[in-house]
C-alpha positions as CSV (number, residue, x, y, z in Angstrom):
1,M,23.1,55.6,-0.4
2,Y,21.1,52.4,0.2
3,Y,18.4,51.1,-2.1
4,I,15.8,50.0,0.4
5,Q,12.5,48.2,-0.5
6,E,9.7,48.6,2.0
7,V,7.9,45.7,3.5
8,F,4.4,46.2,2.0
9,P,1.9,43.4,2.3
10,I,-1.0,44.9,0.2
11,G,-1.4,44.6,-3.6
12,Y,-1.3,41.8,-6.1
13,L,0.3,38.9,-4.3
14,Y,2.7,36.4,-5.9
15,E,4.7,33.4,-4.8
16,T,8.1,33.5,-6.4
17,H,9.8,30.2,-5.2
18,M,8.1,26.8,-5.0
19,H,8.5,23.2,-5.9
20,T,6.3,20.4,-7.2
21,C,6.7,16.7,-6.6
22,L,6.5,16.1,-10.4
23,A,9.9,17.7,-11.0
24,S,11.6,18.3,-7.7
25,A,12.8,15.2,-5.7
26,C,12.0,17.0,-2.5
27,G,8.6,18.2,-3.6
28,K,5.5,16.9,-1.8
29,S,2.6,18.6,-3.6
30,T,1.5,18.5,-7.2
31,G,1.1,21.6,-9.3
32,K,-2.7,21.3,-9.0
33,E,-2.5,21.0,-5.2
34,H,-0.4,24.1,-5.0
35,V,-2.7,26.0,-7.2
36,R,-5.8,25.2,-5.2
37,R,-4.2,26.2,-1.9
38,Y,-2.8,29.5,-3.2
39,R,-6.1,30.4,-4.9
40,D,-8.0,29.8,-1.6
41,L,-5.5,32.0,0.3
42,G,-5.9,35.0,-2.0
43,F,-2.8,34.9,-4.1
44,T,-2.9,36.5,-7.6
45,G,-0.4,34.1,-9.0
46,I,2.5,31.7,-8.4
47,I,5.8,31.0,-10.2
48,I,6.8,27.3,-10.3
49,T,10.6,27.1,-9.8
50,D,11.3,23.4,-9.7
51,H,14.9,22.2,-9.0
52,F,16.8,22.1,-12.3
53,F,19.5,19.5,-13.2
54,G,22.2,21.1,-10.9
55,G,20.0,20.6,-7.9
56,N,17.5,18.1,-6.3
57,C,15.7,17.4,-9.5
58,A,13.4,14.3,-9.9
59,V,14.3,13.9,-13.6
60,P,16.8,11.1,-14.4
61,R,19.9,12.7,-15.8
62,H,20.7,10.0,-18.4
63,L,17.7,10.7,-20.6
64,P,17.9,12.5,-23.9
65,W,17.7,16.3,-23.5
66,N,14.2,16.7,-25.0
67,E,12.8,14.0,-22.7
68,K,14.4,15.6,-19.7
69,I,12.9,18.9,-20.5
70,R,9.5,17.3,-21.1
71,L,9.6,15.7,-17.7
72,F,11.0,18.8,-16.0
73,C,8.2,21.0,-17.2
74,A,5.5,18.6,-16.0
75,G,5.1,20.2,-12.6
76,F,4.6,23.7,-14.2
77,E,2.2,22.3,-16.8
78,D,0.2,20.5,-14.2
79,A,-0.1,23.8,-12.2
80,W,-0.8,25.9,-15.3
81,E,-3.7,23.7,-16.4
82,E,-5.3,23.9,-13.0
83,G,-4.7,27.7,-12.8
84,Q,-6.6,28.1,-16.0
85,K,-9.6,26.3,-14.5
86,V,-9.7,28.1,-11.1
87,G,-8.4,31.6,-12.0
88,L,-4.9,31.7,-10.6
89,D,-2.0,32.9,-12.8
90,V,0.8,30.4,-13.1
91,F,4.2,31.3,-14.5
92,F,7.4,29.2,-15.2
93,G,10.9,29.4,-13.8
94,W,13.4,27.1,-12.3
95,E,16.1,26.9,-9.5
96,Q,19.6,26.0,-10.6
97,G,22.1,24.8,-8.0
98,Y,25.9,25.0,-8.0
99,G,26.5,23.0,-4.8
100,D,26.4,25.7,-2.1
101,D,24.6,28.4,-4.0
102,E,21.4,28.4,-5.9
103,Y,19.7,30.8,-8.4
104,L,16.1,31.4,-9.5
105,V,15.7,31.9,-13.2
106,Y,12.7,33.8,-14.6
107,G,11.5,34.8,-18.0
108,L,12.3,31.9,-20.2
109,D,10.2,28.9,-21.3
110,K,10.1,25.3,-22.3
111,Q,11.1,26.0,-25.9
112,W,14.1,28.1,-24.7
113,L,15.3,25.2,-22.6
114,L,14.8,22.8,-25.5
115,D,17.0,25.1,-27.7
116,H,19.7,25.6,-25.1
117,P,21.0,22.3,-23.7
118,E,24.2,24.1,-22.7
119,I,22.3,25.7,-19.8
120,E,22.5,22.4,-17.9
121,K,26.2,22.6,-17.1
122,C,27.3,26.2,-17.8
123,S,29.1,28.3,-15.2
124,R,27.3,30.9,-13.1
125,A,28.6,33.7,-15.2
126,R,27.6,32.0,-18.5
127,Q,24.1,31.2,-17.0
128,L,23.5,34.9,-16.3
129,A,24.7,35.9,-19.8
130,L,22.5,33.3,-21.5
131,V,19.5,34.2,-19.4
132,H,19.9,37.9,-20.2
133,E,20.3,37.1,-23.9
134,G,17.0,35.3,-23.8
135,G,15.3,38.1,-22.0
136,G,15.2,36.7,-18.5
137,A,16.5,37.5,-15.0
138,V,18.3,35.7,-12.3
139,I,17.9,36.0,-8.5
140,Q,20.2,34.3,-6.0
141,A,18.0,32.2,-3.8
142,H,18.4,32.3,0.0
143,P,22.0,33.6,-0.1
144,F,22.8,33.2,3.6
145,R,21.1,29.8,4.2
146,M,23.5,27.2,5.7
147,R,22.8,23.5,5.7
148,D,24.8,20.4,6.8
149,Y,25.3,19.4,3.1
150,M,27.0,22.8,2.4
151,T,30.6,23.7,2.7
152,Y,30.4,27.5,2.5
153,I,28.0,30.4,2.1
154,R,28.7,31.6,-1.4
155,L,27.5,35.1,-2.4
156,G,27.3,35.3,-6.2
157,L,27.2,39.0,-6.4
158,S,28.3,39.1,-10.0
159,F,26.0,36.3,-11.1
160,A,22.5,37.6,-10.4
161,D,20.2,40.5,-10.8
162,G,19.2,40.6,-7.2
163,A,18.8,38.5,-4.0
164,E,16.0,36.6,-2.3
165,V,16.3,38.3,1.0
166,A,13.4,36.5,2.7
167,N,12.7,32.8,2.4
168,A,10.2,31.0,4.6
169,G,12.5,28.0,4.9
170,N,15.3,30.2,6.4
171,R,15.9,31.2,10.0
172,S,15.1,34.9,10.5
173,V,18.8,35.6,11.2
174,H,19.8,34.3,7.7
175,D,17.2,36.7,6.1
176,T,18.5,39.6,8.3
177,Y,22.0,39.0,6.9
178,A,20.6,38.9,3.4
179,Y,18.5,42.0,3.8
180,H,21.4,44.1,5.0
181,Y,23.8,42.6,2.4
182,A,21.3,43.6,-0.3
183,Q,20.9,47.1,1.1
184,E,24.7,47.7,1.1
185,F,25.1,46.7,-2.5
186,G,21.9,48.2,-3.8
187,L,20.5,44.8,-4.9
188,V,16.9,44.2,-6.0
189,M,15.2,42.3,-3.2
190,T,12.6,39.5,-3.5
191,A,10.9,37.1,-1.1
192,G,9.5,33.6,-1.5
193,S,8.2,30.7,0.5
194,D,10.3,27.9,-1.0
195,N,7.1,25.9,-0.6
196,H,7.3,22.1,-1.2
197,D,4.1,21.0,0.5
198,S,0.9,23.1,0.4
199,S,-0.9,20.6,2.6
200,K,1.0,22.1,5.6
201,I,0.1,25.7,4.8
202,Q,-2.6,26.9,7.2
203,S,-3.0,30.6,6.2
204,Q,-1.5,33.3,4.1
205,D,0.7,34.2,7.1
206,D,2.7,30.9,6.5
207,L,3.8,32.1,3.0
208,F,6.3,34.7,1.8
209,G,6.1,36.4,-1.5
210,V,6.1,39.7,-3.4
211,S,3.3,42.3,-3.6
212,L,3.1,44.2,-6.8
213,D,1.3,47.4,-7.7
214,A,-0.2,45.9,-10.9
215,P,-1.0,42.3,-11.9
216,L,1.5,40.4,-14.1
217,T,0.2,39.8,-17.6
218,S,3.2,37.5,-18.2
219,I,6.4,36.5,-16.5
220,Q,8.2,39.1,-18.6
221,D,6.4,41.8,-16.5
222,Y,8.2,40.4,-13.5
223,V,11.5,40.2,-15.3
224,Q,11.1,43.9,-16.3
225,L,10.5,44.9,-12.7
226,I,13.6,43.1,-11.6
227,R,15.9,44.4,-14.3
228,S,14.5,47.9,-14.3
229,R,14.5,48.1,-10.5
230,G,10.8,48.7,-10.4
231,P,8.6,48.5,-7.3
232,I,8.7,45.0,-5.7
233,H,7.3,45.0,-2.2
234,L,8.1,42.2,0.2
235,H,5.2,40.1,1.7
236,V,6.9,39.0,4.9
237,P,6.3,39.2,8.7
238,D,6.9,42.7,10.1
239,D,9.8,41.5,12.3
240,R,11.5,39.3,9.7
241,F,14.7,41.4,9.5
242,S,15.1,42.2,13.2
243,A,17.4,39.3,14.4
244,D,19.7,40.2,17.2
245,P,23.3,40.0,16.1
246,N,24.5,39.4,19.7
247,T,22.7,36.1,19.8
248,S,23.3,35.0,16.2
249,E,26.0,32.6,15.1
250,Q,29.0,34.2,13.5
251,L,28.4,33.5,9.8
252,H,31.7,33.2,7.9
253,S,30.7,34.1,4.3
254,F,32.4,33.8,1.0
255,W,32.3,35.8,-2.1
256,I,32.5,34.3,-5.5
257,D,34.4,36.8,-7.7
258,S,33.8,37.4,-11.4
259,Y,36.1,34.4,-12.2
260,E,34.1,32.2,-9.8
261,H,37.0,32.0,-7.3
262,L,36.1,31.9,-3.6
263,I,37.2,35.0,-1.6
264,P,36.7,34.7,2.2
265,T,35.1,37.5,4.1
266,R,34.3,38.0,7.7
267,R,31.5,40.5,7.1
268,L,28.3,39.9,9.0
269,W,25.9,42.4,7.3
270,I,23.8,42.8,10.4
271,N,24.3,46.6,10.4
272,P,24.8,48.0,6.9
273,F,26.0,51.3,8.3
274,S,29.0,49.7,10.0
275,P,30.8,47.9,7.2
276,S,34.1,47.2,8.9
277,D,35.0,43.6,9.5
278,P,34.5,42.3,13.1
279,E,37.6,41.3,15.0
């Protein structure tokens, strides 16, 4: 039996994946600029997920830990202050990278980071354990995205609470793979824009996110939805998961097992009801 979350664009709308120029080296907008744009476009709230130290982070790695965390949190704090002024909820998270695969972490805060310097270089499995111990949740970001700097698609099935099945920075075929992969394994599904530059956003249709039945009072509400498998509706285009497998490239994916070894697989996950490997 498949756990399927409907595409449902109505409700309390949240961005779950975005970057600021204050903490992500690839970011173009400040936290304040993001907040103003999302407020104008009718979002209830946003989660700032700047690149952590395993990814494209703007913070120099040689600094003392406390200074690195102070600088890393600057993008969120910039957004939070503006959100308080204009009435947009702003929550804290981050995106940690392991080379080919990346993970969104929710539910922890600046003080938790200050108290846990081991999170910078821990394994995927240890990251999940530490985040759970702290009361947070982990979502694998854009699991089927492939870029020229990557070697493999790595599916960290054992290292996350769910999968970001729709990402506005992906091609639709990559999200189609992710959606059916998540269906097959009963994963919690989320969606996000991966927005780096709000000056390019023309309308709400340019953004992905999640639509919730009730507003978040804290980031812990979102963590609870993820870990209890509560209702999380996807705010994505109606045709986002309709890519034609006959015109898509043959994605050769790789599992990461519980010991973080690569295990090759030729599964395509276009049709979750035909799980046999293609010849």
